[in-house]
C-alpha positions as CSV (number, residue, x, y, z in Angstrom):
1,M,-7.4,26.8,21.0
2,I,-5.2,24.0,22.8
3,P,-3.3,21.9,20.1
4,T,-4.8,18.4,19.2
5,T,-3.2,15.3,17.4
6,A,-4.5,13.4,14.6
7,D,-3.7,10.0,12.9
8,F,-4.9,9.1,9.1
9,Y,-5.7,5.5,7.9
10,D,-6.7,4.3,4.7
11,E,-8.9,1.4,6.5
12,T,-8.9,-1.1,9.6
13,G,-7.4,-4.6,9.9
14,R,-4.4,-6.3,8.7
15,R,-4.4,-4.0,5.3
16,A,-4.6,-0.7,7.4
17,R,-1.9,1.8,6.1
18,W,-1.0,4.8,8.3
19,L,-1.1,7.8,5.8
20,G,0.4,10.9,8.0
21,A,-0.5,12.8,11.1
22,L,-0.9,16.2,12.4
23,H,-0.3,18.0,15.6
24,G,-2.2,21.6,16.1
25,N,-5.6,22.3,15.0
26,A,-6.3,18.9,14.0
27,D,-10.3,18.8,15.0
28,P,-12.9,17.9,12.2
29,E,-14.3,21.5,12.3
30,T,-10.8,23.1,11.3
31,L,-10.1,20.5,8.9
32,R,-13.5,21.2,7.2
33,S,-12.8,24.7,6.4
34,L,-10.0,23.4,4.2
35,D,-10.7,22.2,0.8
36,S,-8.4,19.0,1.3
37,G,-9.9,18.6,4.7
38,R,-13.7,18.6,3.4
39,R,-12.6,16.3,0.2
40,L,-11.1,13.8,3.1
41,L,-14.3,14.0,5.3
42,E,-16.8,13.6,2.2
43,A,-14.5,11.0,0.3
44,P,-16.7,8.4,-1.8
45,D,-13.7,6.2,-2.2
46,P,-10.2,5.1,-0.2
47,T,-8.2,6.7,-3.2
48,T,-9.9,10.1,-2.7
49,F,-9.6,9.9,0.9
50,A,-5.6,9.0,0.8
51,D,-5.0,11.8,-1.9
52,A,-7.0,14.3,0.4
53,V,-4.9,13.4,3.4
54,L,-1.4,13.7,1.5
55,E,-2.9,17.2,0.1
56,L,-4.2,18.2,3.5
57,L,-0.3,17.0,5.4
58,D,1.1,19.9,2.9
59,V,-1.7,22.6,3.3
60,F,-1.9,22.2,6.9
61,A,1.7,23.6,7.7
62,Q,1.4,26.0,4.9
63,Q,-1.8,27.5,6.5
64,S,0.0,27.6,9.9
65,L,-2.4,25.2,11.7
66,G,0.2,23.2,13.0
67,Q,2.7,20.3,12.2
68,S,2.3,17.9,9.6
69,H,3.9,14.3,9.6
70,H,4.6,12.7,6.3
71,P,4.8,8.7,6.4
72,R,8.2,9.4,4.5
73,E,9.5,11.0,7.5
74,G,8.3,8.1,9.9
75,W,6.2,7.5,12.9
76,P,6.3,10.9,14.9
77,W,4.9,10.1,18.2
78,S,6.6,8.7,21.2
79,W,3.8,6.4,21.7
80,P,3.4,3.3,19.7
81,D,-0.3,3.6,18.7
82,S,-3.1,5.9,17.9
83,R,-4.7,5.4,21.1
84,S,-3.7,8.4,22.7
85,I,-4.5,10.8,19.9
86,D,-7.4,12.9,19.8
87,W,-8.6,12.5,16.6
88,I,-8.1,9.3,14.1
89,Y,-9.5,9.7,10.5
90,L,-10.2,6.6,8.5
91,F,-11.9,5.4,5.5
92,D,-13.4,2.0,5.7
93,R,-16.5,0.2,5.1
94,G,-17.4,2.8,2.1
95,R,-17.1,6.0,4.0
96,A,-14.6,8.5,6.1
97,W,-14.9,7.8,10.0
98,V,-13.6,10.1,12.9
99,I,-12.9,8.5,16.2
100,T,-12.7,10.9,18.7
101,G,-11.5,11.4,22.3
102,R,-8.2,9.5,23.5
103,I,-10.1,6.3,23.7
104,R,-8.7,3.7,25.9
105,G,-10.8,0.6,24.7
106,Y,-10.4,1.0,21.0
107,A,-8.5,-2.1,19.5
108,M,-6.3,-0.4,16.9
109,P,-5.6,-1.7,13.4
110,H,-2.7,-3.6,12.9
111,V,-0.4,-1.3,10.9
112,D,3.3,-1.7,9.5
113,H,4.1,1.9,10.5
114,P,7.3,3.6,9.1
115,P,10.0,3.1,11.6
116,R,10.1,5.9,14.1
117,R,12.2,9.3,13.2
118,T,16.0,9.5,14.1
119,T,16.6,11.0,17.5
120,A,18.3,14.1,17.9
121,T,21.5,11.6,18.9
122,G,21.4,10.3,15.7
123,Q,20.1,6.9,16.9
124,S,17.0,5.6,15.6
125,Q,14.0,4.7,17.7
126,S,12.3,1.5,17.5
127,A,9.4,0.6,15.6
128,P,5.8,0.7,17.6
129,S,4.5,-2.4,18.6
130,Q,1.1,-3.5,17.0
131,D,-2.0,-4.7,18.0
132,Q,-3.8,-7.6,15.9
133,T,-7.4,-7.0,17.0
134,E,-10.1,-5.3,14.7
135,R,-12.8,-3.2,16.2
136,H,-14.7,-0.1,15.5
137,D,-15.7,0.9,18.9
138,S,-16.4,4.8,19.5
139,T,-16.8,5.5,15.8
140,C,-18.9,7.9,14.1
141,P,-19.2,8.4,10.2
142,T,-18.3,11.9,8.9
143,H,-21.4,12.3,6.9
């Protein structure tokens, strides 16, 4: 299987919060095979979704499915937002959503990401830029 990337958000718009990221087998089918992944995909509310994401971040690495990136560790990617991500999982409008494929036309939610990780030289990378627009193009509900 080709490794994929995923970002998790608790909603869209100005109040959205980045909950973490995965790099590895981050597709919905793999996540659904894990209890925490199934809980986040079927979450009835944003608290259940966020709790399941945090648990999934721990379980993902333990199951050798790839790397997990907690918000406390900072933004893990060299790019500024989730437009180049394979999978975006978010909770919005009362349900979990999956946004697929490296979409170009999707306007990312405005999110204050944690600072980027420190580089190998000890220098801190700058924080990513933000897009103020809100839209739900190319989305599908998970259930």
